[in-house]
Every structure is written in structure tokens, then in C-alpha cells.
C-alpha positions as CSV (number, residue, x, y, z in Angstrom):
1,M,91.0,82.8,140.5
2,E,93.4,80.0,140.4
3,R,96.6,80.4,139.5
4,G,98.7,77.6,137.7
5,S,95.5,75.6,136.5
6,N,95.2,74.0,133.4
7,P,94.9,77.3,130.8
8,A,92.0,76.0,128.9
9,S,90.0,74.4,132.1
10,R,87.6,77.3,132.3
11,A,84.9,78.2,129.5
12,L,84.3,81.6,128.2
13,P,80.8,82.6,128.5
14,E,78.8,82.5,124.6
15,A,77.4,86.0,124.6
16,S,81.1,87.3,124.8
17,G,81.8,87.2,121.0
18,R,82.9,90.2,118.3
19,G,80.6,93.1,118.4
20,V,80.8,97.0,118.1
21,G,82.2,98.1,121.8
22,D,84.7,95.7,121.7
23,G,88.3,96.9,122.9
24,P,91.9,96.2,121.4
25,V,92.5,92.5,122.5
26,Q,89.4,90.4,121.9
27,P,90.6,86.8,121.6
28,T,87.7,84.2,120.7
29,G,86.2,81.0,122.0
30,M,89.4,79.5,122.4
31,A,90.8,76.4,123.9
32,I,93.8,77.9,125.5
33,G,92.3,81.2,127.7
34,C,91.0,81.9,131.4
35,L,89.5,85.4,131.1
36,H,87.9,87.6,128.8
37,P,88.0,91.4,128.4
38,L,84.5,93.8,129.0
39,G,83.9,95.8,126.1
40,L,85.4,99.4,125.8
41,G,81.5,100.7,126.2
42,E,81.0,98.4,129.5
43,I,82.9,100.2,131.5
44,V,83.3,104.0,132.3
45,L,85.7,106.1,133.5
46,A,84.7,108.4,136.6
47,E,85.9,112.1,136.5
48,G,87.6,113.6,139.8
49,H,89.8,110.4,139.7
50,E,92.9,109.6,138.7
51,L,92.1,107.3,135.3
52,G,89.0,109.3,134.8
53,D,91.3,113.0,134.8
54,W,94.0,111.3,132.6
55,Q,91.7,109.4,129.9
56,R,89.9,113.3,129.7
57,R,93.4,115.0,129.8
58,N,94.3,112.9,126.6
59,S,91.2,113.2,124.7
60,T,91.2,117.6,125.2
61,K,94.8,117.9,125.3
62,T,97.0,114.6,124.3
63,L,95.0,113.7,121.3
64,P,94.2,116.9,120.0
65,H,98.1,117.6,120.0
66,C,98.9,114.9,118.3
67,V,96.5,115.6,115.7
68,D,98.3,118.7,115.4
69,R,101.8,117.2,115.3
70,V,101.2,114.7,112.8
71,V,100.3,117.2,110.4
72,A,103.3,119.3,111.0
73,S,105.9,117.2,111.1
74,G,104.9,116.1,107.4
75,A,103.1,112.7,108.0
76,V,100.1,113.3,106.8
77,R,101.7,115.4,103.8
78,N,103.9,112.3,102.6
79,L,100.6,110.2,102.0
80,E,98.9,113.2,100.6
81,R,101.9,113.6,98.0
82,V,101.4,110.0,96.7
83,A,97.8,110.4,96.8
84,Q,98.4,113.1,94.1
85,G,100.9,111.0,92.2
86,R,103.5,113.8,93.3
87,G,105.4,111.4,95.8
88,G,108.8,111.7,94.2
89,E,108.8,115.6,93.5
90,V,110.4,116.2,97.3
91,P,112.2,114.4,100.1
92,H,110.1,112.0,102.4
93,E,109.6,114.5,105.4
94,G,110.7,112.7,108.8
95,W,111.1,108.7,109.0
96,H,110.4,106.5,106.5
97,F,107.9,105.0,108.7
98,S,106.4,107.7,109.3
99,D,102.8,106.7,108.3
100,S,102.5,104.2,111.4
101,D,102.7,107.6,113.6
102,V,99.3,108.8,111.1
103,Y,97.6,105.5,111.9
104,K,98.5,105.4,115.5
105,V,96.7,108.8,116.2
106,L,93.6,106.9,113.9
107,E,93.5,104.1,116.2
108,A,93.3,106.6,119.1
109,A,90.9,108.7,117.4
110,A,88.7,105.3,116.8
111,W,88.9,104.0,120.6
112,D,87.9,108.1,121.9
113,G,85.1,107.8,119.6
114,V,83.4,106.0,122.3
115,R,83.0,109.4,123.8
116,G,82.6,111.5,121.1
117,L,85.3,113.7,119.2
118,S,85.9,117.3,119.0
119,A,85.0,118.3,115.4
120,E,89.0,119.3,114.9
121,V,89.7,115.3,115.6
122,E,86.9,114.5,113.3
123,G,88.0,116.2,110.9
124,F,91.2,115.2,111.0
125,V,90.1,111.5,110.8
126,E,87.6,111.9,107.9
127,E,90.5,114.0,105.7
128,T,92.9,111.4,106.6
129,A,91.5,108.2,105.9
130,A,90.1,109.9,102.2
131,V,93.8,110.3,101.9
132,V,95.2,107.2,103.0
133,A,92.5,105.3,100.7
134,R,93.8,107.3,97.5
135,A,97.3,107.0,98.5
136,Q,96.3,102.9,98.6
137,R,97.8,101.5,95.1
138,P,95.1,99.3,93.3
139,D,96.7,96.1,94.4
140,G,96.1,97.3,97.7
141,Y,100.3,98.0,98.8
142,L,100.2,101.3,100.9
143,N,103.9,103.2,101.8
144,S,104.1,106.7,101.5
145,W,108.0,106.4,101.6
146,F,108.3,103.2,99.0
147,Q,105.7,104.9,96.9
148,G,106.8,108.2,96.8
149,Q,110.8,107.6,97.0
150,H,111.6,103.7,95.9
151,P,109.0,101.9,94.5
152,E,111.3,99.6,93.0
153,L,112.0,98.4,96.5
154,V,108.6,97.5,97.6
155,W,109.3,94.8,99.7
156,K,112.9,94.0,99.2
157,D,114.1,96.0,102.4
158,L,112.4,93.8,105.6
159,R,115.2,94.3,107.4
160,W,114.9,98.0,108.0
161,G,111.9,99.3,105.8
162,H,109.0,98.6,108.3
163,E,106.6,97.9,105.8
164,L,104.6,95.6,107.6
165,Y,105.1,97.4,110.9
166,C,103.2,100.2,109.1
167,A,100.5,97.7,107.6
168,G,100.0,96.8,111.0
169,H,99.5,99.9,112.5
170,L,96.7,100.5,109.4
171,L,95.0,97.1,110.8
172,Q,94.8,98.0,113.7
173,A,93.7,101.5,113.6
174,A,90.9,100.0,111.2
175,T,90.4,97.4,113.8
176,A,89.6,100.0,116.0
177,E,87.2,102.0,113.8
178,Q,85.0,98.6,113.1
179,R,84.9,98.0,116.8
180,T,83.8,101.7,117.8
181,G,81.7,102.0,115.0
182,S,83.3,105.4,115.1
183,H,84.0,105.9,111.3
184,P,84.0,103.9,108.2
185,G,87.0,105.1,106.8
186,L,89.8,102.3,106.6
187,A,87.5,99.1,106.2
188,D,87.7,98.9,102.5
189,V,91.5,100.2,102.7
190,A,92.0,97.3,105.2
191,E,90.6,95.1,103.0
192,R,92.5,95.7,100.1
193,L,95.4,95.7,102.1
194,V,94.6,92.2,103.5
195,G,94.3,91.2,100.0
196,H,97.5,91.9,99.2
197,L,99.6,90.6,101.6
198,L,97.6,87.4,101.4
199,A,98.5,87.3,97.6
200,T,102.2,88.3,99.0
201,F,103.5,86.3,101.5
202,S,103.9,82.9,102.1
203,L,101.4,81.5,104.2
204,E,103.9,77.3,103.7
205,D,106.3,76.1,102.2
206,G,107.0,75.7,98.4
207,D,103.5,78.4,97.9
208,G,105.8,80.2,95.4
209,R,104.6,83.5,97.2
210,L,107.4,85.8,99.7
211,V,109.0,83.8,102.1
212,G,109.7,86.9,104.8
213,V,109.7,88.2,108.3
214,C,109.7,92.1,109.2
215,G,112.6,93.3,111.1
216,H,110.2,95.0,113.5
217,P,107.3,92.9,114.6
218,E,104.2,94.3,115.1
219,V,102.2,93.1,112.5
220,E,101.5,89.6,114.2
221,T,99.5,91.2,116.9
222,A,97.4,93.2,114.0
223,L,97.0,90.3,112.1
224,V,95.7,88.3,114.8
225,E,93.1,91.0,115.8
226,Y,91.6,91.7,112.5
227,Y,91.4,88.0,111.9
228,R,89.1,88.2,115.3
229,L,87.4,91.0,114.1
230,T,86.7,89.3,110.7
231,G,87.1,85.8,111.1
232,D,88.9,85.0,108.1
233,V,91.3,82.4,108.9
234,R,93.9,83.6,106.7
235,L,94.8,86.3,108.6
236,L,95.6,84.0,111.4
237,A,97.8,81.6,109.3
238,L,99.8,84.5,107.9
239,A,100.3,85.6,111.4
240,K,101.2,81.9,112.7
241,R,103.8,82.2,109.4
242,Q,105.5,85.2,110.1
243,V,106.0,83.5,113.9
244,D,107.0,80.5,113.2
245,L,109.4,81.9,110.1
246,R,110.8,84.3,112.5
247,G,114.8,83.3,113.4
248,R,114.8,80.2,110.9
249,A,118.4,79.8,109.3
250,D,117.0,79.5,105.9
251,V,114.9,82.7,106.1
252,A,116.2,85.6,104.6
253,L,116.4,89.2,106.3
254,P,117.3,91.5,102.7
255,A,118.6,94.8,103.3
256,S,118.9,97.3,100.8
257,G,121.2,99.6,101.9
258,L,119.3,102.8,102.0
259,L,117.9,102.7,105.2
260,G,120.0,101.0,107.6
261,D,123.7,100.0,108.1
262,A,125.2,96.3,109.4
263,R,126.2,96.8,112.3
264,F,123.5,95.4,114.4
265,P,123.1,91.5,114.6
266,L,120.3,89.2,114.1
267,S,119.3,89.0,117.6
268,Y,118.5,93.1,117.4
269,F,115.9,91.9,114.9
270,L,115.0,88.5,117.2
271,H,115.9,87.1,113.9
272,H,118.9,84.6,115.6
273,L,116.9,81.6,116.9
274,P,113.6,80.0,116.3
275,V,110.9,81.5,118.5
276,R,110.3,78.3,119.9
277,E,113.9,77.8,120.9
278,R,114.8,80.9,122.5
279,T,115.1,81.5,126.7
280,S,116.4,85.0,126.4
281,A,114.9,88.1,125.8
282,T,117.7,90.2,123.7
283,G,117.9,92.7,121.0
284,H,115.7,95.9,120.6
285,A,113.5,96.1,123.4
286,V,110.2,97.2,121.6
287,R,110.7,94.9,118.7
288,E,111.0,92.2,121.5
289,L,107.9,92.9,123.4
290,Y,105.6,93.6,120.3
291,L,106.9,89.9,119.0
292,Q,106.2,88.4,122.4
293,A,102.4,89.6,122.2
294,G,101.6,88.9,119.1
295,V,103.3,85.0,120.1
296,V,100.7,85.0,122.7
297,D,98.1,86.2,120.3
298,V,99.0,83.3,118.1
299,A,99.2,80.8,120.5
300,V,95.8,81.4,122.0
301,E,94.3,81.2,118.6
302,T,95.6,78.1,117.5
303,A,95.7,76.5,121.1
304,D,99.4,76.2,121.0
305,L,100.6,75.2,124.7
306,E,104.1,74.6,123.6
307,L,104.3,78.4,122.1
308,L,102.2,80.0,125.0
309,A,104.8,78.1,126.9
310,A,108.1,79.8,124.8
311,S,106.8,83.2,125.5
312,E,106.2,82.8,129.3
313,A,110.2,81.5,129.0
314,I,111.3,84.9,127.8
315,W,108.6,86.7,130.7
316,D,111.0,85.0,133.1
317,D,114.2,86.0,131.8
318,L,113.4,89.3,131.1
319,F,111.1,90.2,134.5
320,G,113.3,87.9,136.7
321,T,116.7,89.8,135.6
322,K,116.4,92.4,133.3
323,T,113.6,94.9,134.1
324,Y,114.0,97.9,135.9
325,L,112.1,98.9,139.5
326,T,109.9,101.3,137.3
327,G,108.8,98.0,134.9
328,G,111.1,99.8,131.8
329,H,112.7,97.8,129.4
330,G,116.3,98.4,127.7
331,S,119.3,99.3,129.4
332,R,121.4,100.2,126.1
333,H,121.2,103.4,124.0
334,R,123.5,102.2,121.0
335,D,120.5,100.1,119.8
336,E,117.4,100.7,122.1
337,S,118.3,97.1,123.7
338,I,117.4,94.6,126.3
339,G,121.2,94.1,127.5
340,D,122.7,91.3,130.1
341,A,121.1,89.7,132.9
342,Y,121.3,92.2,135.9
343,E,122.7,95.0,133.6
344,L,120.5,97.7,134.5
345,P,122.0,100.7,134.9
346,S,120.1,103.9,136.6
347,D,121.8,106.8,134.8
348,R,122.0,104.8,131.3
349,A,118.6,103.3,131.6
350,Y,116.8,104.1,128.0
351,A,113.2,102.4,129.0
352,E,111.6,103.6,126.3
353,T,108.0,104.7,125.9
354,C,107.2,102.5,123.4
355,A,108.7,99.3,125.0
356,A,106.2,100.2,128.5
357,I,103.5,100.3,126.6
358,A,104.4,96.8,124.6
359,S,105.2,95.5,128.4
360,F,101.7,96.2,129.5
361,Q,99.9,94.9,126.1
362,W,102.0,91.4,126.2
363,N,101.8,91.5,129.9
364,W,97.6,91.7,129.3
365,R,97.6,88.9,126.8
366,L,99.9,86.9,128.9
367,L,97.3,87.4,131.6
368,L,94.1,86.7,129.5
369,A,95.3,83.3,128.9
370,T,96.7,81.9,132.1
371,G,94.8,83.9,134.6
372,R,98.3,84.0,136.8
373,A,98.3,87.0,138.4
374,R,101.9,87.9,138.1
375,Y,101.1,89.5,134.5
376,G,98.7,92.1,136.5
377,E,101.1,93.1,138.8
378,E,103.4,93.7,135.9
379,M,100.7,95.8,134.0
380,E,100.3,97.8,137.4
381,R,103.9,98.6,137.8
382,V,104.7,99.7,134.5
383,F,101.7,101.5,134.3
384,W,101.5,104.0,137.3
385,N,105.5,104.3,136.7
386,T,106.9,104.3,133.3
387,I,104.0,105.2,131.2
388,A,102.7,107.5,133.5
389,G,106.2,108.8,134.1
390,A,106.1,109.5,130.1
391,I,103.8,112.1,129.7
392,S,103.6,115.2,131.1
393,R,100.5,116.5,133.5
394,E,99.2,118.6,131.2
395,G,99.8,115.9,128.5
396,T,101.3,117.3,125.7
397,E,105.4,116.7,126.3
398,F,106.9,113.2,126.5
399,F,109.7,111.6,127.6
400,Y,110.7,108.9,125.0
401,S,113.5,107.3,127.0
402,N,113.1,107.2,130.9
403,T,116.1,107.2,133.1
404,L,116.2,106.2,136.4
405,H,119.1,109.0,137.4
406,L,119.8,112.3,135.9
407,R,122.6,113.6,137.2
408,T,123.1,117.4,138.0
409,S,125.7,117.8,135.4
410,H,123.2,116.2,132.3
411,D,123.0,118.8,129.8
412,S,121.7,117.0,126.4
413,A,119.5,118.7,123.9
414,D,119.5,115.4,122.2
415,E,116.3,113.9,122.0
416,D,118.2,110.2,123.1
417,S,117.9,111.4,126.7
418,P,116.5,115.1,127.3
419,R,116.6,116.9,130.4
420,R,112.8,117.4,129.7
421,R,109.7,116.2,128.1
422,L,109.3,117.5,124.8
423,P,106.5,118.5,122.7
424,W,107.2,116.1,120.0
425,Y,110.5,113.7,118.4
426,G,111.6,113.0,115.3
427,C,110.8,109.5,115.8
428,A,107.1,110.2,117.1
429,C,106.2,106.4,117.9
430,C,105.9,107.5,121.5
431,P,103.6,110.0,121.9
432,P,101.0,108.7,119.6
433,N,101.2,104.6,121.0
434,L,100.2,106.9,124.4
435,A,97.5,108.4,122.9
436,R,95.7,104.9,121.7
437,L,96.4,103.4,125.0
438,M,94.7,106.0,127.1
439,A,92.0,105.8,124.6
440,S,91.1,102.6,125.2
441,I,92.7,102.4,128.9
442,Q,89.1,101.0,130.5
443,G,89.7,97.7,128.2
444,Y,92.3,97.0,130.3
445,L,90.7,97.1,133.8
446,V,88.1,94.2,134.0
447,T,87.6,90.6,132.7
448,R,85.1,87.9,132.8
449,D,84.9,83.9,133.0
450,A,82.0,81.5,133.5
451,S,82.7,81.9,137.1
452,G,82.0,86.0,137.2
453,L,84.1,89.1,137.4
454,Q,87.8,89.9,137.6
455,V,88.9,93.6,138.6
456,H,92.6,93.4,138.2
457,L,93.4,97.4,138.1
458,P,91.4,99.5,140.6
459,F,89.6,102.3,139.2
460,S,86.7,104.2,139.6
461,G,84.1,104.4,137.9
462,T,81.1,102.3,136.6
463,V,80.8,98.7,135.1
464,S,77.6,97.2,133.2
465,T,77.8,93.9,131.7
466,E,77.1,90.2,132.0
467,V,77.6,88.1,134.6
468,P,76.2,84.2,135.0
469,G,72.4,84.4,134.9
470,G,72.0,87.5,133.7
471,N,73.1,91.4,133.7
472,V,74.9,93.3,136.1
473,D,75.8,97.3,137.2
474,L,78.4,98.3,139.5
475,A,79.9,101.5,140.9
476,V,83.5,101.5,141.7
477,R,85.2,103.7,144.1
478,T,89.1,103.9,144.6
479,G,91.8,106.0,145.7
480,H,94.2,104.2,144.0
481,P,97.0,104.2,143.4
482,W,97.5,106.2,146.6
483,E,95.3,104.9,148.6
484,G,94.4,100.9,149.3
485,T,90.5,100.5,149.5
486,T,88.2,99.6,146.9
487,D,84.4,100.1,147.1
488,I,81.9,98.2,145.0
489,E,78.4,98.7,145.2
490,V,75.8,96.6,143.0
491,T,73.7,99.5,141.8
492,R,71.8,96.9,139.7
493,C,71.7,92.9,139.2
494,S,69.3,90.8,137.4
495,S,70.9,87.1,138.1
496,G,69.2,84.7,140.3
497,E,72.2,82.5,140.1
498,R,75.3,82.7,142.8
499,W,78.8,84.2,140.8
500,D,82.2,85.6,142.0
501,L,83.2,88.9,142.4
502,S,87.3,88.6,142.6
503,L,89.7,91.9,143.1
504,H,93.0,91.1,142.6
505,L,95.6,91.8,145.8
506,P,98.9,92.9,144.5
507,E,102.0,91.8,146.3
508,W,103.1,95.1,148.2
509,A,99.0,94.7,149.4
510,R,99.5,90.9,150.6
511,R,102.1,92.2,152.6
512,G,100.0,93.8,155.2
513,A,96.3,93.1,156.6
514,T,93.2,93.0,154.3
515,R,89.5,93.7,155.6
516,V,87.1,92.2,153.4
517,T,83.1,93.4,154.3
518,V,80.1,93.0,152.7
519,N,76.8,95.3,153.7
520,E,79.7,96.5,156.3
521,E,79.8,92.9,158.3
522,P,83.2,91.3,157.8
523,V,83.7,88.3,155.6
524,E,86.2,85.8,154.9
525,A,86.7,85.8,151.8
526,S,88.6,83.3,149.8
527,L,91.8,84.1,148.9
528,E,93.0,82.6,145.4
529,G,96.4,83.0,144.4
530,S,96.6,86.7,144.6
531,Y,92.8,87.4,144.3
532,V,90.1,88.1,147.0
533,R,86.8,86.6,145.6
534,V,83.7,86.8,146.8
535,A,81.1,84.3,146.2
536,K,77.3,84.9,146.5
537,H,73.9,85.6,145.3
538,W,74.8,89.3,144.7
539,R,71.5,91.4,145.0
540,T,71.0,95.1,144.1
541,G,72.1,97.4,147.0
542,D,74.9,95.0,148.0
543,H,78.3,96.7,149.1
544,L,81.7,95.0,148.8
545,Q,84.9,96.7,150.5
546,V,87.9,95.2,150.4
547,S,90.5,97.3,152.4
548,D,94.5,97.2,152.2
549,S,97.2,98.6,154.0
550,V,99.7,100.7,151.4
551,P,103.4,100.2,153.3
552,I,106.0,102.1,152.2
553,R,108.9,99.6,151.1
554,V,112.4,100.5,151.2
555,L,114.2,98.0,148.4
556,R,117.6,96.9,147.8
557,S,118.4,95.3,144.1
558,H,119.8,91.7,143.3
559,W,123.6,91.6,144.3
560,R,124.7,91.5,140.8
561,V,123.2,94.9,139.8
562,D,126.5,96.1,140.1
563,A,124.8,99.8,139.0
564,V,122.9,100.4,142.4
565,R,124.9,98.2,145.1
566,D,124.2,99.4,148.1
567,C,122.0,101.9,147.2
568,L,118.1,101.9,147.9
569,A,115.0,102.6,146.8
570,V,111.4,103.7,148.2
571,Q,108.0,102.3,147.2
572,R,104.6,102.9,148.0
573,G,101.7,100.9,146.8
574,P,102.6,100.4,143.2
575,L,104.4,104.1,143.0
576,V,108.3,104.4,142.9
577,Y,109.4,107.2,144.5
578,C,112.3,109.9,143.6
579,V,114.3,112.4,145.2
580,E,114.4,115.7,142.8
581,A,116.9,118.3,143.1
582,D,114.3,120.6,143.4
583,D,114.0,119.5,147.2
584,L,117.1,119.4,148.3
585,E,118.9,122.1,150.7
586,E,120.3,125.2,148.6
587,G,124.0,123.9,148.6
588,V,123.7,120.4,148.5
589,A,124.2,118.7,145.1
590,L,121.9,115.4,144.3
591,E,124.9,113.3,144.1
592,D,126.3,114.1,147.5
593,V,123.1,112.5,149.3
594,V,122.3,109.6,151.2
595,L,119.3,107.9,152.9
596,D,119.4,106.4,156.2
597,A,117.0,103.9,156.0
598,T,117.3,103.3,160.0
599,R,115.2,105.8,161.0
600,P,111.2,105.9,159.9
601,L,109.9,106.8,156.0
602,E,106.7,108.7,156.6
603,P,104.2,109.7,153.8
604,T,102.8,113.3,154.1
605,V,100.1,115.4,152.4
606,V,102.3,118.1,152.5
607,V,103.9,117.8,148.7
608,P,105.8,120.3,146.9
609,E,104.1,123.4,145.6
610,D,104.7,123.2,141.8
611,L,103.3,119.5,142.4
612,Q,100.2,120.3,144.4
613,G,96.7,118.8,142.7
614,Y,99.1,116.1,140.7
615,V,100.8,114.7,144.0
616,K,98.6,113.6,146.7
617,L,101.5,112.3,148.9
618,A,104.9,112.5,149.3
619,I,107.3,110.8,151.5
620,S,109.8,112.2,154.4
621,A,112.9,110.7,155.2
622,S,116.0,111.2,156.5
623,G,119.5,111.4,155.2
624,E,122.6,112.8,154.9
625,S,124.6,114.8,152.4
626,V,128.3,113.9,151.6
627,D,130.9,116.7,151.4
628,G,132.1,115.6,147.9
629,S,133.0,118.8,146.6
630,A,136.5,117.6,146.7
631,G,139.2,115.4,146.8
632,P,141.0,113.0,144.1
633,L,139.1,110.8,141.6
634,Y,140.5,107.9,143.5
635,D,142.5,107.4,146.8
636,D,143.4,104.8,149.1
637,K,141.7,106.6,152.2
638,D,138.3,105.4,154.2
639,A,135.1,107.2,152.4
640,G,133.6,106.8,155.5
641,Q,135.7,109.6,157.0
642,M,134.0,112.0,154.5
643,R,132.4,114.8,156.7
644,T,128.4,114.3,156.9
645,E,125.8,116.7,157.5
646,P,121.9,115.5,158.8
647,L,119.2,116.1,155.5
648,V,115.8,115.5,155.5
649,L,115.0,114.0,152.1
650,T,111.6,114.3,150.4
651,F,110.5,112.0,147.9
652,V,108.0,112.2,145.1
653,P,106.6,110.0,142.7
654,Y,108.8,108.6,140.1
655,F,106.0,109.3,137.3
656,A,105.7,113.5,138.8
657,R,109.7,113.9,138.1
658,G,110.7,116.4,135.5
659,H,107.9,119.2,135.8
660,R,110.0,121.9,138.0
661,P,113.0,124.2,137.5
662,E,115.6,121.7,138.5
663,A,115.9,118.4,136.3
664,A,118.4,115.9,138.4
665,M,116.4,113.4,139.9
666,R,117.6,109.7,141.2
667,V,115.2,106.6,142.0
668,W,118.3,104.6,143.5
669,V,119.8,106.5,146.5
670,P,123.2,105.0,148.1
671,A,122.4,103.8,151.5
672,R,124.2,105.6,154.5
673,Q,127.3,103.5,155.6
674,G,127.2,101.7,157.9
675,Q,123.4,101.3,157.1
676,S,122.2,98.4,159.8
677,E,120.0,96.0,158.3
678,T,117.5,95.8,161.1
679,H,115.1,99.1,161.2
680,P,111.4,100.0,161.1
681,T,110.8,100.3,157.3
682,E,110.5,97.2,155.8
683,L,113.4,96.3,153.7
684,V,113.3,93.7,150.3
């Protein structure tokens, strides 16, 4: 697959189009775009493998848990009271945007409906969709907080109100229902809501309607996707208008004074500069990443190369200077925001789970639009580290923020930075966000274009789809993320044409040796950018194998990342590893550990007992423990004379942290003083 080519140069197959089974992101036959995602029903993940087991756990554990919690939290009751005309009888339960949690759970259930829902979840969907329909005003407006508590403030607190944010999540749930054919309950609600939005919000200057944007971007992606579903071009026009109005000096962002204070600048809401003029990622991390996903959607559907370039400029800044090694975003707790360039403190990392999911979604859209492998690589990084680590192995507890260093003495019961994953949060945006992503994860793995198929994230399962000249069934097997070999068998092929089968070769794999065989015979595959491409007349029974080494890498940060200067991090394949206090010798504090990277680091299948069955490979390393228990806070003595003792270190995957009695852990470990730059493990 080509990198840096003209985005408009590769035609999409005519057969893609709209239809039942389409996934979360379905670009139309646009002028901008290289790739088209496969439908949800075209990929089935295999149980007994990482992604398939995770999706199964999402269906049987995470989604039912989310259903129970949105009911117990009062989020559904808020809508029920409005539906019954009793909205103002008692205070609203939870945050004023709690409706969005309900809609995300409904969306997750819709995507999960492709595989069949339990009776419990099916009952929740039917009952809740009926409640939502009854709560909606005759004119199409729907928001339980405003209707029940302050109907006089409808559309008068765009800064903090989250009305368009909630509307966006409802539209996404309705889109999921209609694409999967799982339940029609929200279709009429969505149509009435769309009618209200189009009647309320301006589509062009001077049309007499409300000129404004939401303080929390999200509706942009929802409007574009609902346009892709329905073909109603007015929705695309409204999405474009929301993007174009954001940051305009003459567009107010009104606040009522009831929902938020004035301490946050306009940059927090991404309303400080027009989208096309910005070059620096800033503000609330989730807002920025959701906005950029919507910007790409609008650019793709309106063939706006300038707008696409503006989003890529933000990407360059964010991923060049403001992204954690784990793919997380947001270095400031105060406003959940992106910090300055290289401001990436490990122990104060916010790295909200929703920001990680938004990053995954934005990078997917950029990948579809440009075909540039760097976007797929960021999807892999954030997925297997921050997203995977945000949820417990049981699937029912979650991290909201994802720190890279938890100190031994940290004892916070605050939801903002807990020692352990919690079953739910007062601001419960992250758990249902995880549920909807994993319910539809197969829609983010494989694409097609006029040349053939591209596998972006390795998985085990089956693919049944169209290729040039016919149809194909594939059986895919991989040990990813633990192993570097992917096998693809053609179990059926009706095409008589030559077509490409491409597999993404991530940056970490390109540092080693890659072996490609077809029917067990070595072949000289074409390496285009970061993809191994094999073009041939594929036949039933053909077998492609791509084998990569999975090196252990010892990483340094950029010099300007002051917080981890002179520290090292360990990564194997896509997985970032960490040291946990549970694996240290008795009496050794996590803060007193140093890593000796002059000696080999070795993968081992001997993993800590409590992580067996969840972690397949740990990493054994040599280190030292420093006597840091005494001494003044500051001194003029040479710290290098402090007493040290040899120590064996065990690194475990970052995603598996926090499952054992001791919570203290760190990703970045100080290097042994006097560390040589030459040693057996690659230093990056």
C-alpha cells in the first residue's frame, strides 16, 4: 500500500455502500479516501485468542455490568421521570449529561447484537428505547436534565450544557441499531431529533437560526455518520457548519452559570481559534480528539483537503511532543487537558480512557482517508496499552485515568486517580465507551480498496468479503501481541483476478527480520511503506505466513521530557511493560529501583502467579536497589556513592497492572548511574 500518495487517487469498490452490518465508520464513495472498512458481519473473531476472548468477555461481563450500573446510577430514572411528566419532582441523579451514558450502552448493545444479546440486555434495550421515545418533546428536543430541571435554559448553556454531546451519542446509538438491524427502537427518535437540530441550528450566516457550537465536541462525528446512513445532506451541512463555526471570534459560547465556572479558557473548549488555523493540540484531551475525528469525517465527505491537512497538523504536534509512551493523552488533572510540548509527567499522567478511545477513533479515520501506516501504529499502541489496561481481566472494573507511575505512598480514594480500578464512576463516560468499542472492534481491523485487502491489526478469526473479481473467505491466526507470526489461509476464493493481500508491518517489527512465505515457499513480497503486500491470483487452499521478530526494546525519552530524563522504559512488540511492587524483594521500595540495561533483558513464560492465564510473557532484567531510606531531602554529596544491591527485576505488561495486592508501579525506571550507551538491548 502506498504512503504519501494522492488521497483521491484510489477508487473504492462499488459494492461497499450502505447496508445492514456496516460498522461504526462507513465513508461513502468520497473523493478523499484510500480505504474502506469491512462490515461487522464480515469478520468473526475466534475465541481462545486475545481479541475474541476480550470481545466475548465484553458481551458476557462488561455490557451486562454497564446495563446494571446505568440503571442503579439513576441515569435511566432521569429519563423515566421526564417521560412520566415528573422531571422536576426530585433533583437530577448524577451529572447533567448522564443521558449520554445510557445512549452509549444502547450503542454497545446494538453492535453486540450482531452476535446475539442475552435476555437481560435485550430487555433493557427494549424498555429503555421506549422510555427515551416517551421522554422526547413533540418538537424532537431530548435532554432529561434540561427538560426536568431547567427547561428555560434549553440551548442557552452551550458552554457546559452538553446538549449536542448527548444528542450525538443518541444518533450514534440509532445508527448502530439501524446498521446492525438489531432493534428499531431509536429510529423515530433520531429522526425527530434531527428535525429539531436542523430547525434550531444555523446552516449558513443570516438564516436566522442559532449560531453556536457545543462546548464538548462529539456531535460532528455523529452527524456525519447519520448522514452516511440516511443520505440526508443537511446533516453533513450541519456537521461542516459546526466545524467551521468553532473558534470564530464572533460566535459566542454562552454559559448559564449553573453548570460550570469561568476558570477554563476558550482553548479548553477548542474555541480559541478557527479549526483551519490551529497547529497545536490543546485543551481538554477528549474534546480535542473527538473534534479531530469529526474534522476528518467532514473533510472526507466534503473533499476538503485543506481541512484534512489541518487535522494532520494537529496530529503532528500531538503525537510528536504530547503523547505518552502508552498512547495516552492528557497530562493535567486540573482540566483533564493536554499540556505543553514534552510536558509528560508519569506520576501525574491523566491519560483518560475516553481520550484513548477517541485517539483510536481519530487515527482510524485518518488511516482510512490517507492510507498512512503511522495512524494504524498509533491505534495499536493505544489499544494494547491504555485501552487494554483501562479494564480489569474480569471486565467489570475500570480506570478512568491511566497513570504511568503510582507511588508506594499514594493512597487516593479520589475517583480522579484511584489506586485500583473501580466498578463505576460518578462521571461514567469511560466504562460504556469501552463496551461500545469492544462490541464493534472487528470493524477496525481490515480494509479493502480497488487493489485488494489490508490487515491493519493482527487478529485470529475469519474474514468473508469481496475482492476484485469475486469473493473470498480467509482464516486468520496470530499470536499477537505476544508473537510476531500471522497465518492467513484462503479457505474459499471465487475471483479469477489478481489482487493484493497486505499485512501491516509495525515499526517495532521492521527493526528485525521479516519472513514471508506462500504455501510454505519463501517469496519476495513487496514492502510498500509499512505493509507487506503479496499480489497474485489467490486460490482456495493458498496459505500466506508473515513472521516477524518481536524484539525487546529499551527506550529513552526525548531530552525535553524532564519528568523521565535518565529513565528507561521496556517495550516488547506493541506492549509497554512496567515494574510492580508485588514483584520486588521484601523490603525494597519501588522508588529505590534502578535498571541495568547493559545486561540482557529476556522474555520469560514464568509470569507472576496472580497473572497466569492473563499474561503470557514477562521480562526478566537486572537492576539494583538503592538505599534511599535515609538522608536529607537535598544534599551536596555525590548521590552516586549511595549503597546499592543487585536486584532481579520482573517487568509485566502495563495493561495487566493493578490486579494484585500492591498497587505501586512504574513504567519509566531510573537507569543505573554511569549507564553505558552500548549494551545488548537496543536503546531508542
